[in-house]
mmCIF file of the N, C-alpha and C atoms, coordinates in Angstrom:
data_MODEL
# 
_entry.id   MODEL 
# 
loop_
_atom_site.group_PDB 
_atom_site.id 
_atom_site.type_symbol 
_atom_site.label_atom_id 
_atom_site.label_alt_id 
_atom_site.label_comp_id 
_atom_site.label_asym_id 
_atom_site.label_entity_id 
_atom_site.label_seq_id 
_atom_site.pdbx_PDB_ins_code 
_atom_site.Cartn_x 
_atom_site.Cartn_y 
_atom_site.Cartn_z 
_atom_site.occupancy 
_atom_site.B_iso_or_equiv 
_atom_site.pdbx_formal_charge 
_atom_site.auth_seq_id 
_atom_site.auth_comp_id 
_atom_site.auth_asym_id 
_atom_site.auth_atom_id 
_atom_site.pdbx_PDB_model_num 
ATOM 1   N N  . MET A 1 1  ? 157.567 150.366 113.518 1.00 0.00 ? 1  MET A N  1 
ATOM 2   C CA . MET A 1 1  ? 157.936 150.337 112.124 1.00 0.00 ? 1  MET A CA 1 
ATOM 3   C C  . MET A 1 1  ? 159.216 151.141 111.960 1.00 0.00 ? 1  MET A C  1 
ATOM 4   N N  . GLY A 1 2  ? 160.085 150.648 111.093 1.00 0.00 ? 2  GLY A N  1 
ATOM 5   C CA . GLY A 1 2  ? 161.302 151.376 110.767 1.00 0.00 ? 2  GLY A CA 1 
ATOM 6   C C  . GLY A 1 2  ? 160.969 152.588 109.913 1.00 0.00 ? 2  GLY A C  1 
ATOM 7   N N  . ALA A 1 3  ? 161.979 153.323 109.579 1.00 0.00 ? 3  ALA A N  1 
ATOM 8   C CA . ALA A 1 3  ? 161.786 154.509 108.752 1.00 0.00 ? 3  ALA A CA 1 
ATOM 9   C C  . ALA A 1 3  ? 161.257 154.127 107.374 1.00 0.00 ? 3  ALA A C  1 
ATOM 10  N N  . VAL A 1 4  ? 160.363 154.930 106.848 1.00 0.00 ? 4  VAL A N  1 
ATOM 11  C CA . VAL A 1 4  ? 159.831 154.737 105.498 1.00 0.00 ? 4  VAL A CA 1 
ATOM 12  C C  . VAL A 1 4  ? 160.609 155.653 104.570 1.00 0.00 ? 4  VAL A C  1 
ATOM 13  N N  . ILE A 1 5  ? 161.161 155.077 103.486 1.00 0.00 ? 5  ILE A N  1 
ATOM 14  C CA . ILE A 1 5  ? 161.916 155.872 102.521 1.00 0.00 ? 5  ILE A CA 1 
ATOM 15  C C  . ILE A 1 5  ? 161.313 155.696 101.137 1.00 0.00 ? 5  ILE A C  1 
ATOM 16  N N  . LEU A 1 6  ? 161.599 156.628 100.262 1.00 0.00 ? 6  LEU A N  1 
ATOM 17  C CA . LEU A 1 6  ? 161.141 156.544 98.882  1.00 0.00 ? 6  LEU A CA 1 
ATOM 18  C C  . LEU A 1 6  ? 162.210 155.837 98.063  1.00 0.00 ? 6  LEU A C  1 
ATOM 19  N N  . TYR A 1 7  ? 161.809 154.809 97.292  1.00 0.00 ? 7  TYR A N  1 
ATOM 20  C CA . TYR A 1 7  ? 162.739 154.049 96.472  1.00 0.00 ? 7  TYR A CA 1 
ATOM 21  C C  . TYR A 1 7  ? 162.065 153.720 95.150  1.00 0.00 ? 7  TYR A C  1 
ATOM 22  N N  . LYS A 1 8  ? 162.540 154.334 94.082  1.00 0.00 ? 8  LYS A N  1 
ATOM 23  C CA . LYS A 1 8  ? 162.044 154.096 92.724  1.00 0.00 ? 8  LYS A CA 1 
ATOM 24  C C  . LYS A 1 8  ? 160.521 154.212 92.621  1.00 0.00 ? 8  LYS A C  1 
ATOM 25  N N  . GLY A 1 9  ? 159.977 155.218 93.270  1.00 0.00 ? 9  GLY A N  1 
ATOM 26  C CA . GLY A 1 9  ? 158.545 155.482 93.184  1.00 0.00 ? 9  GLY A CA 1 
ATOM 27  C C  . GLY A 1 9  ? 157.696 154.747 94.207  1.00 0.00 ? 9  GLY A C  1 
ATOM 28  N N  . TYR A 1 10 ? 158.280 153.891 95.006  1.00 0.00 ? 10 TYR A N  1 
ATOM 29  C CA . TYR A 1 10 ? 157.571 153.170 96.067  1.00 0.00 ? 10 TYR A CA 1 
ATOM 30  C C  . TYR A 1 10 ? 158.051 153.673 97.412  1.00 0.00 ? 10 TYR A C  1 
ATOM 31  N N  . LYS A 1 11 ? 157.213 153.578 98.405  1.00 0.00 ? 11 LYS A N  1 
ATOM 32  C CA . LYS A 1 11 ? 157.631 153.818 99.777  1.00 0.00 ? 11 LYS A CA 1 
ATOM 33  C C  . LYS A 1 11 ? 157.957 152.448 100.358 1.00 0.00 ? 11 LYS A C  1 
ATOM 34  N N  . ILE A 1 12 ? 159.130 152.327 100.977 1.00 0.00 ? 12 ILE A N  1 
ATOM 35  C CA . ILE A 1 12 ? 159.537 151.039 101.537 1.00 0.00 ? 12 ILE A CA 1 
ATOM 36  C C  . ILE A 1 12 ? 160.021 151.229 102.967 1.00 0.00 ? 12 ILE A C  1 
ATOM 37  N N  . SER A 1 13 ? 159.972 150.147 103.726 1.00 0.00 ? 13 SER A N  1 
ATOM 38  C CA . SER A 1 13 ? 160.504 150.186 105.087 1.00 0.00 ? 13 SER A CA 1 
ATOM 39  C C  . SER A 1 13 ? 161.038 148.821 105.464 1.00 0.00 ? 13 SER A C  1 
ATOM 40  N N  . GLY A 1 14 ? 161.942 148.839 106.423 1.00 0.00 ? 14 GLY A N  1 
ATOM 41  C CA . GLY A 1 14 ? 162.473 147.617 107.012 1.00 0.00 ? 14 GLY A CA 1 
ATOM 42  C C  . GLY A 1 14 ? 162.134 147.606 108.485 1.00 0.00 ? 14 GLY A C  1 
ATOM 43  N N  . GLN A 1 15 ? 161.606 146.504 108.946 1.00 0.00 ? 15 GLN A N  1 
ATOM 44  C CA . GLN A 1 15 ? 161.230 146.385 110.352 1.00 0.00 ? 15 GLN A CA 1 
ATOM 45  C C  . GLN A 1 15 ? 161.856 145.141 110.952 1.00 0.00 ? 15 GLN A C  1 
ATOM 46  N N  . SER A 1 16 ? 161.777 145.063 112.267 1.00 0.00 ? 16 SER A N  1 
ATOM 47  C CA . SER A 1 16 ? 162.185 143.854 112.971 1.00 0.00 ? 16 SER A CA 1 
ATOM 48  C C  . SER A 1 16 ? 161.038 143.431 113.868 1.00 0.00 ? 16 SER A C  1 
ATOM 49  N N  . SER A 1 17 ? 160.912 142.137 113.997 1.00 0.00 ? 17 SER A N  1 
ATOM 50  C CA . SER A 1 17 ? 159.894 141.564 114.865 1.00 0.00 ? 17 SER A CA 1 
ATOM 51  C C  . SER A 1 17 ? 160.607 140.696 115.887 1.00 0.00 ? 17 SER A C  1 
ATOM 52  N N  . PRO A 1 18 ? 160.546 141.065 117.161 1.00 0.00 ? 18 PRO A N  1 
ATOM 53  C CA . PRO A 1 18 ? 161.303 140.311 118.152 1.00 0.00 ? 18 PRO A CA 1 
ATOM 54  C C  . PRO A 1 18 ? 160.788 138.884 118.321 1.00 0.00 ? 18 PRO A C  1 
ATOM 55  N N  . SER A 1 19 ? 161.726 137.983 118.423 1.00 0.00 ? 19 SER A N  1 
ATOM 56  C CA . SER A 1 19 ? 161.447 136.595 118.771 1.00 0.00 ? 19 SER A CA 1 
ATOM 57  C C  . SER A 1 19 ? 162.252 136.348 120.032 1.00 0.00 ? 19 SER A C  1 
ATOM 58  N N  . TYR A 1 20 ? 161.603 136.237 121.132 1.00 0.00 ? 20 TYR A N  1 
ATOM 59  C CA . TYR A 1 20 ? 162.284 136.247 122.419 1.00 0.00 ? 20 TYR A CA 1 
ATOM 60  C C  . TYR A 1 20 ? 163.262 135.089 122.596 1.00 0.00 ? 20 TYR A C  1 
ATOM 61  N N  . ILE A 1 21 ? 163.094 134.034 121.863 1.00 0.00 ? 21 ILE A N  1 
ATOM 62  C CA . ILE A 1 21 ? 163.994 132.893 121.980 1.00 0.00 ? 21 ILE A CA 1 
ATOM 63  C C  . ILE A 1 21 ? 165.156 132.997 121.006 1.00 0.00 ? 21 ILE A C  1 
ATOM 64  N N  . GLU A 1 22 ? 164.878 133.459 119.779 1.00 0.00 ? 22 GLU A N  1 
ATOM 65  C CA . GLU A 1 22 ? 165.865 133.364 118.719 1.00 0.00 ? 22 GLU A CA 1 
ATOM 66  C C  . GLU A 1 22 ? 166.563 134.669 118.364 1.00 0.00 ? 22 GLU A C  1 
ATOM 67  N N  . GLY A 1 23 ? 165.956 135.799 118.521 1.00 0.00 ? 23 GLY A N  1 
ATOM 68  C CA . GLY A 1 23 ? 166.510 137.085 118.097 1.00 0.00 ? 23 GLY A CA 1 
ATOM 69  C C  . GLY A 1 23 ? 165.422 137.935 117.475 1.00 0.00 ? 23 GLY A C  1 
ATOM 70  N N  . CYS A 1 24 ? 165.709 138.548 116.321 1.00 0.00 ? 24 CYS A N  1 
ATOM 71  C CA . CYS A 1 24 ? 164.748 139.421 115.641 1.00 0.00 ? 24 CYS A CA 1 
ATOM 72  C C  . CYS A 1 24 ? 164.563 138.982 114.193 1.00 0.00 ? 24 CYS A C  1 
ATOM 73  N N  . HIS A 1 25 ? 163.332 138.819 113.778 1.00 0.00 ? 25 HIS A N  1 
ATOM 74  C CA . HIS A 1 25 ? 163.010 138.492 112.390 1.00 0.00 ? 25 HIS A CA 1 
ATOM 75  C C  . HIS A 1 25 ? 163.030 139.775 111.567 1.00 0.00 ? 25 HIS A C  1 
ATOM 76  N N  . SER A 1 26 ? 163.565 139.698 110.355 1.00 0.00 ? 26 SER A N  1 
ATOM 77  C CA . SER A 1 26 ? 163.542 140.860 109.469 1.00 0.00 ? 26 SER A CA 1 
ATOM 78  C C  . SER A 1 26 ? 162.264 140.849 108.640 1.00 0.00 ? 26 SER A C  1 
ATOM 79  N N  . LEU A 1 27 ? 161.791 142.036 108.309 1.00 0.00 ? 27 LEU A N  1 
ATOM 80  C CA . LEU A 1 27 ? 160.566 142.189 107.550 1.00 0.00 ? 27 LEU A CA 1 
ATOM 81  C C  . LEU A 1 27 ? 160.690 143.426 106.666 1.00 0.00 ? 27 LEU A C  1 
ATOM 82  N N  . GLY A 1 28 ? 160.481 143.249 105.366 1.00 0.00 ? 28 GLY A N  1 
ATOM 83  C CA . GLY A 1 28 ? 160.476 144.371 104.433 1.00 0.00 ? 28 GLY A CA 1 
ATOM 84  C C  . GLY A 1 28 ? 159.051 144.622 103.964 1.00 0.00 ? 28 GLY A C  1 
ATOM 85  N N  . THR A 1 29 ? 158.666 145.879 103.869 1.00 0.00 ? 29 THR A N  1 
ATOM 86  C CA . THR A 1 29 ? 157.317 146.232 103.437 1.00 0.00 ? 29 THR A CA 1 
ATOM 87  C C  . THR A 1 29 ? 157.404 147.267 102.322 1.00 0.00 ? 29 THR A C  1 
ATOM 88  N N  . VAL A 1 30 ? 156.540 147.086 101.310 1.00 0.00 ? 30 VAL A N  1 
ATOM 89  C CA . VAL A 1 30 ? 156.491 147.991 100.166 1.00 0.00 ? 30 VAL A CA 1 
ATOM 90  C C  . VAL A 1 30 ? 155.098 148.606 100.118 1.00 0.00 ? 30 VAL A C  1 
ATOM 91  N N  . TYR A 1 31 ? 155.032 149.907 99.929  1.00 0.00 ? 31 TYR A N  1 
ATOM 92  C CA . TYR A 1 31 ? 153.772 150.654 99.874  1.00 0.00 ? 31 TYR A CA 1 
ATOM 93  C C  . TYR A 1 31 ? 153.701 151.443 98.574  1.00 0.00 ? 31 TYR A C  1 
ATOM 94  N N  . ARG A 1 32 ? 152.487 151.777 98.167  1.00 0.00 ? 32 ARG A N  1 
ATOM 95  C CA . ARG A 1 32 ? 152.304 152.712 97.064  1.00 0.00 ? 32 ARG A CA 1 
ATOM 96  C C  . ARG A 1 32 ? 151.209 153.687 97.463  1.00 0.00 ? 32 ARG A C  1 
ATOM 97  N N  . ASN A 1 33 ? 151.179 154.813 96.776  1.00 0.00 ? 33 ASN A N  1 
ATOM 98  C CA . ASN A 1 33 ? 150.137 155.796 97.041  1.00 0.00 ? 33 ASN A CA 1 
ATOM 99  C C  . ASN A 1 33 ? 148.834 155.342 96.422  1.00 0.00 ? 33 ASN A C  1 
ATOM 100 N N  . GLY A 1 34 ? 147.762 155.480 97.169  1.00 0.00 ? 34 GLY A N  1 
ATOM 101 C CA . GLY A 1 34 ? 146.431 155.148 96.676  1.00 0.00 ? 34 GLY A CA 1 
ATOM 102 C C  . GLY A 1 34 ? 145.636 156.404 96.394  1.00 0.00 ? 34 GLY A C  1 
ATOM 103 N N  . ARG A 1 35 ? 144.360 156.230 96.300  1.00 0.00 ? 35 ARG A N  1 
ATOM 104 C CA . ARG A 1 35 ? 143.472 157.371 96.038  1.00 0.00 ? 35 ARG A CA 1 
ATOM 105 C C  . ARG A 1 35 ? 143.331 158.263 97.256  1.00 0.00 ? 35 ARG A C  1 
ATOM 106 N N  . ALA A 1 36 ? 143.096 159.500 96.993  1.00 0.00 ? 36 ALA A N  1 
ATOM 107 C CA . ALA A 1 36 ? 142.841 160.507 98.038  1.00 0.00 ? 36 ALA A CA 1 
ATOM 108 C C  . ALA A 1 36 ? 143.930 160.528 99.105  1.00 0.00 ? 36 ALA A C  1 
ATOM 109 N N  . GLY A 1 37 ? 145.185 160.299 98.691  1.00 0.00 ? 37 GLY A N  1 
ATOM 110 C CA . GLY A 1 37 ? 146.299 160.398 99.618  1.00 0.00 ? 37 GLY A CA 1 
ATOM 111 C C  . GLY A 1 37 ? 146.515 159.193 100.515 1.00 0.00 ? 37 GLY A C  1 
ATOM 112 N N  . SER A 1 38 ? 145.780 158.109 100.290 1.00 0.00 ? 38 SER A N  1 
ATOM 113 C CA . SER A 1 38 ? 145.969 156.931 101.121 1.00 0.00 ? 38 SER A CA 1 
ATOM 114 C C  . SER A 1 38 ? 147.254 156.202 100.735 1.00 0.00 ? 38 SER A C  1 
ATOM 115 N N  . ILE A 1 39 ? 147.733 155.358 101.620 1.00 0.00 ? 39 ILE A N  1 
ATOM 116 C CA . ILE A 1 39 ? 148.923 154.541 101.368 1.00 0.00 ? 39 ILE A CA 1 
ATOM 117 C C  . ILE A 1 39 ? 148.494 153.088 101.463 1.00 0.00 ? 39 ILE A C  1 
ATOM 118 N N  . ILE A 1 40 ? 148.859 152.318 100.430 1.00 0.00 ? 40 ILE A N  1 
ATOM 119 C CA . ILE A 1 40 ? 148.444 150.922 100.340 1.00 0.00 ? 40 ILE A CA 1 
ATOM 120 C C  . ILE A 1 40 ? 149.663 150.021 100.439 1.00 0.00 ? 40 ILE A C  1 
ATOM 121 N N  . GLU A 1 41 ? 149.584 149.023 101.307 1.00 0.00 ? 41 GLU A N  1 
ATOM 122 C CA . GLU A 1 41 ? 150.651 148.034 101.409 1.00 0.00 ? 41 GLU A CA 1 
ATOM 123 C C  . GLU A 1 41 ? 150.515 147.063 100.241 1.00 0.00 ? 41 GLU A C  1 
ATOM 124 N N  . VAL A 1 42 ? 151.584 146.896 99.460  1.00 0.00 ? 42 VAL A N  1 
ATOM 125 C CA . VAL A 1 42 ? 151.522 146.008 98.298  1.00 0.00 ? 42 VAL A CA 1 
ATOM 126 C C  . VAL A 1 42 ? 152.366 144.753 98.467  1.00 0.00 ? 42 VAL A C  1 
ATOM 127 N N  . ALA A 1 43 ? 153.309 144.756 99.390  1.00 0.00 ? 43 ALA A N  1 
ATOM 128 C CA . ALA A 1 43 ? 154.118 143.560 99.620  1.00 0.00 ? 43 ALA A CA 1 
ATOM 129 C C  . ALA A 1 43 ? 154.678 143.576 101.032 1.00 0.00 ? 43 ALA A C  1 
ATOM 130 N N  . ARG A 1 44 ? 154.722 142.400 101.620 1.00 0.00 ? 44 ARG A N  1 
ATOM 131 C CA . ARG A 1 44 ? 155.354 142.210 102.925 1.00 0.00 ? 44 ARG A CA 1 
ATOM 132 C C  . ARG A 1 44 ? 156.236 140.976 102.793 1.00 0.00 ? 44 ARG A C  1 
ATOM 133 N N  . ILE A 1 45 ? 157.533 141.150 102.964 1.00 0.00 ? 45 ILE A N  1 
ATOM 134 C CA . ILE A 1 45 ? 158.487 140.078 102.740 1.00 0.00 ? 45 ILE A CA 1 
ATOM 135 C C  . ILE A 1 45 ? 159.160 139.725 104.064 1.00 0.00 ? 45 ILE A C  1 
ATOM 136 N N  . GLU A 1 46 ? 158.990 138.491 104.488 1.00 0.00 ? 46 GLU A N  1 
ATOM 137 C CA . GLU A 1 46 ? 159.617 138.042 105.726 1.00 0.00 ? 46 GLU A CA 1 
ATOM 138 C C  . GLU A 1 46 ? 161.015 137.523 105.426 1.00 0.00 ? 46 GLU A C  1 
ATOM 139 N N  . GLY A 1 47 ? 161.942 137.885 106.278 1.00 0.00 ? 47 GLY A N  1 
ATOM 140 C CA . GLY A 1 47 ? 163.330 137.481 106.095 1.00 0.00 ? 47 GLY A CA 1 
ATOM 141 C C  . GLY A 1 47 ? 163.768 136.506 107.170 1.00 0.00 ? 47 GLY A C  1 
ATOM 142 N N  . ARG A 1 48 ? 165.041 136.572 107.465 1.00 0.00 ? 48 ARG A N  1 
ATOM 143 C CA . ARG A 1 48 ? 165.613 135.633 108.414 1.00 0.00 ? 48 ARG A CA 1 
ATOM 144 C C  . ARG A 1 48 ? 165.796 136.266 109.783 1.00 0.00 ? 48 ARG A C  1 
ATOM 145 N N  . ILE A 1 49 ? 166.406 135.539 110.676 1.00 0.00 ? 49 ILE A N  1 
ATOM 146 C CA . ILE A 1 49 ? 166.586 135.973 112.057 1.00 0.00 ? 49 ILE A CA 1 
ATOM 147 C C  . ILE A 1 49 ? 167.970 136.581 112.233 1.00 0.00 ? 49 ILE A C  1 
ATOM 148 N N  . PHE A 1 50 ? 168.009 137.693 112.966 1.00 0.00 ? 50 PHE A N  1 
ATOM 149 C CA . PHE A 1 50 ? 169.256 138.382 113.292 1.00 0.00 ? 50 PHE A CA 1 
ATOM 150 C C  . PHE A 1 50 ? 169.355 138.560 114.799 1.00 0.00 ? 50 PHE A C  1 
ATOM 151 N N  . GLN A 1 51 ? 170.550 138.838 115.251 1.00 0.00 ? 51 GLN A N  1 
ATOM 152 C CA . GLN A 1 51 ? 170.772 139.031 116.677 1.00 0.00 ? 51 GLN A CA 1 
ATOM 153 C C  . GLN A 1 51 ? 170.281 140.385 117.174 1.00 0.00 ? 51 GLN A C  1 
ATOM 154 N N  . THR A 1 52 ? 170.329 141.417 116.305 1.00 0.00 ? 52 THR A N  1 
ATOM 155 C CA . THR A 1 52 ? 169.922 142.749 116.751 1.00 0.00 ? 52 THR A CA 1 
ATOM 156 C C  . THR A 1 52 ? 168.777 143.290 115.885 1.00 0.00 ? 52 THR A C  1 
ATOM 157 N N  . MET A 1 53 ? 168.037 144.222 116.461 1.00 0.00 ? 53 MET A N  1 
ATOM 158 C CA . MET A 1 53 ? 166.938 144.862 115.734 1.00 0.00 ? 53 MET A CA 1 
ATOM 159 C C  . MET A 1 53 ? 167.476 145.645 114.542 1.00 0.00 ? 53 MET A C  1 
ATOM 160 N N  . LYS A 1 54 ? 168.592 146.322 114.723 1.00 0.00 ? 54 LYS A N  1 
ATOM 161 C CA . LYS A 1 54 ? 169.165 147.135 113.647 1.00 0.00 ? 54 LYS A CA 1 
ATOM 162 C C  . LYS A 1 54 ? 169.511 146.267 112.438 1.00 0.00 ? 54 LYS A C  1 
ATOM 163 N N  . GLU A 1 55 ? 170.147 145.129 112.661 1.00 0.00 ? 55 GLU A N  1 
ATOM 164 C CA . GLU A 1 55 ? 170.485 144.220 111.560 1.00 0.00 ? 55 GLU A CA 1 
ATOM 165 C C  . GLU A 1 55 ? 169.226 143.734 110.847 1.00 0.00 ? 55 GLU A C  1 
ATOM 166 N N  . ALA A 1 56 ? 168.205 143.391 111.622 1.00 0.00 ? 56 ALA A N  1 
ATOM 167 C CA . ALA A 1 56 ? 166.952 142.907 111.045 1.00 0.00 ? 56 ALA A CA 1 
ATOM 168 C C  . ALA A 1 56 ? 166.274 143.998 110.221 1.00 0.00 ? 56 ALA A C  1 
ATOM 169 N N  . GLU A 1 57 ? 166.258 145.229 110.718 1.00 0.00 ? 57 GLU A N  1 
ATOM 170 C CA . GLU A 1 57 ? 165.638 146.329 109.980 1.00 0.00 ? 57 GLU A CA 1 
ATOM 171 C C  . GLU A 1 57 ? 166.392 146.626 108.683 1.00 0.00 ? 57 GLU A C  1 
ATOM 172 N N  . GLU A 1 58 ? 167.716 146.597 108.732 1.00 0.00 ? 58 GLU A N  1 
ATOM 173 C CA . GLU A 1 58 ? 168.509 146.826 107.522 1.00 0.00 ? 58 GLU A CA 1 
ATOM 174 C C  . GLU A 1 58 ? 168.253 145.734 106.482 1.00 0.00 ? 58 GLU A C  1 
ATOM 175 N N  . HIS A 1 59 ? 168.155 144.505 106.932 1.00 0.00 ? 59 HIS A N  1 
ATOM 176 C CA . HIS A 1 59 ? 167.876 143.406 106.013 1.00 0.00 ? 59 HIS A CA 1 
ATOM 177 C C  . HIS A 1 59 ? 166.466 143.535 105.442 1.00 0.00 ? 59 HIS A C  1 
ATOM 178 N N  . GLY A 1 60 ? 165.504 143.951 106.252 1.00 0.00 ? 60 GLY A N  1 
ATOM 179 C CA . GLY A 1 60 ? 164.144 144.176 105.765 1.00 0.00 ? 60 GLY A CA 1 
ATOM 180 C C  . GLY A 1 60 ? 164.098 145.220 104.669 1.00 0.00 ? 60 GLY A C  1 
ATOM 181 N N  . LEU A 1 61 ? 164.870 146.276 104.830 1.00 0.00 ? 61 LEU A N  1 
ATOM 182 C CA . LEU A 1 61 ? 164.956 147.322 103.808 1.00 0.00 ? 61 LEU A CA 1 
ATOM 183 C C  . LEU A 1 61 ? 165.556 146.753 102.525 1.00 0.00 ? 61 LEU A C  1 
ATOM 184 N N  . HIS A 1 62 ? 166.568 145.934 102.666 1.00 0.00 ? 62 HIS A N  1 
ATOM 185 C CA . HIS A 1 62 ? 167.191 145.265 101.514 1.00 0.00 ? 62 HIS A CA 1 
ATOM 186 C C  . HIS A 1 62 ? 166.166 144.375 100.792 1.00 0.00 ? 62 HIS A C  1 
ATOM 187 N N  . LEU A 1 63 ? 165.368 143.629 101.547 1.00 0.00 ? 63 LEU A N  1 
ATOM 188 C CA . LEU A 1 63 ? 164.343 142.766 100.950 1.00 0.00 ? 63 LEU A CA 1 
ATOM 189 C C  . LEU A 1 63 ? 163.318 143.582 100.164 1.00 0.00 ? 63 LEU A C  1 
ATOM 190 N N  . ALA A 1 64 ? 162.908 144.717 100.719 1.00 0.00 ? 64 ALA A N  1 
ATOM 191 C CA . ALA A 1 64 ? 161.935 145.577 100.039 1.00 0.00 ? 64 ALA A CA 1 
ATOM 192 C C  . ALA A 1 64 ? 162.523 146.145 98.749  1.00 0.00 ? 64 ALA A C  1 
ATOM 193 N N  . LYS A 1 65 ? 163.786 146.557 98.780  1.00 0.00 ? 65 LYS A N  1 
ATOM 194 C CA . LYS A 1 65 ? 164.439 147.074 97.577  1.00 0.00 ? 65 LYS A CA 1 
ATOM 195 C C  . LYS A 1 65 ? 164.527 145.990 96.507  1.00 0.00 ? 65 LYS A C  1 
ATOM 196 N N  . GLU A 1 66 ? 164.869 144.772 96.899  1.00 0.00 ? 66 GLU A N  1 
ATOM 197 C CA . GLU A 1 66 ? 164.925 143.662 95.939  1.00 0.00 ? 66 GLU A CA 1 
ATOM 198 C C  . GLU A 1 66 ? 163.566 143.424 95.298  1.00 0.00 ? 66 GLU A C  1 
ATOM 199 N N  . TRP A 1 67 ? 162.493 143.501 96.087  1.00 0.00 ? 67 TRP A N  1 
ATOM 200 C CA . TRP A 1 67 ? 161.136 143.289 95.561  1.00 0.00 ? 67 TRP A CA 1 
ATOM 201 C C  . TRP A 1 67 ? 160.827 144.338 94.497  1.00 0.00 ? 67 TRP A C  1 
ATOM 202 N N  . VAL A 1 68 ? 161.121 145.601 94.781  1.00 0.00 ? 68 VAL A N  1 
ATOM 203 C CA . VAL A 1 68 ? 160.873 146.684 93.831  1.00 0.00 ? 68 VAL A CA 1 
ATOM 204 C C  . VAL A 1 68 ? 161.704 146.469 92.573  1.00 0.00 ? 68 VAL A C  1 
ATOM 205 N N  . ASP A 1 69 ? 162.964 146.128 92.733  1.00 0.00 ? 69 ASP A N  1 
ATOM 206 C CA . ASP A 1 69 ? 163.843 145.921 91.572  1.00 0.00 ? 69 ASP A CA 1 
ATOM 207 C C  . ASP A 1 69 ? 163.323 144.787 90.679  1.00 0.00 ? 69 ASP A C  1 
ATOM 208 N N  . ARG A 1 70 ? 162.890 143.687 91.294  1.00 0.00 ? 70 ARG A N  1 
ATOM 209 C CA . ARG A 1 70 ? 162.346 142.564 90.504  1.00 0.00 ? 70 ARG A CA 1 
ATOM 210 C C  . ARG A 1 70 ? 161.079 142.986 89.775  1.00 0.00 ? 70 ARG A C  1 
ATOM 211 N N  . ARG A 1 71 ? 160.241 143.718 90.420  1.00 0.00 ? 71 ARG A N  1 
ATOM 212 C CA . ARG A 1 71 ? 158.980 144.161 89.814  1.00 0.00 ? 71 ARG A CA 1 
ATOM 213 C C  . ARG A 1 71 ? 159.247 145.077 88.619  1.00 0.00 ? 71 ARG A C  1 
ATOM 214 N N  . GLN A 1 72 ? 160.222 145.970 88.766  1.00 0.00 ? 72 GLN A N  1 
ATOM 215 C CA . GLN A 1 72 ? 160.513 146.912 87.688  1.00 0.00 ? 72 GLN A CA 1 
ATOM 216 C C  . GLN A 1 72 ? 161.247 146.251 86.533  1.00 0.00 ? 72 GLN A C  1 
ATOM 217 N N  . SER A 1 73 ? 161.947 145.144 86.802  1.00 0.00 ? 73 SER A N  1 
ATOM 218 C CA . SER A 1 73 ? 162.643 144.457 85.717  1.00 0.00 ? 73 SER A CA 1 
ATOM 219 C C  . SER A 1 73 ? 161.730 143.443 85.011  1.00 0.00 ? 73 SER A C  1 
ATOM 220 N N  . GLY A 1 74 ? 160.530 143.255 85.564  1.00 0.00 ? 74 GLY A N  1 
ATOM 221 C CA . GLY A 1 74 ? 159.566 142.342 84.950  1.00 0.00 ? 74 GLY A CA 1 
ATOM 222 C C  . GLY A 1 74 ? 159.752 140.889 85.352  1.00 0.00 ? 74 GLY A C  1 
ATOM 223 N N  . SER A 1 75 ? 160.570 140.622 86.359  1.00 0.00 ? 75 SER A N  1 
ATOM 224 C CA . SER A 1 75 ? 160.812 139.244 86.805  1.00 0.00 ? 75 SER A CA 1 
ATOM 225 C C  . SER A 1 75 ? 159.723 138.757 87.727  1.00 0.00 ? 75 SER A C  1 
# 
């Protein structure tokens, strides 16, 4: 898993999932705090394929930020 950062009250991360033939798939994940200190995954957004893990992780983080922004704007 990529680094987890705090963004507008949510914890988000960008990850990459290797595809040995094509490259790396990007994946954004959004978490929120649950009861008794637990962390709950609330969204997992699959992105596109990139040549490097770093590019895929950065895109995953972007996808997670977009999800939070849409949720907060009511879209």
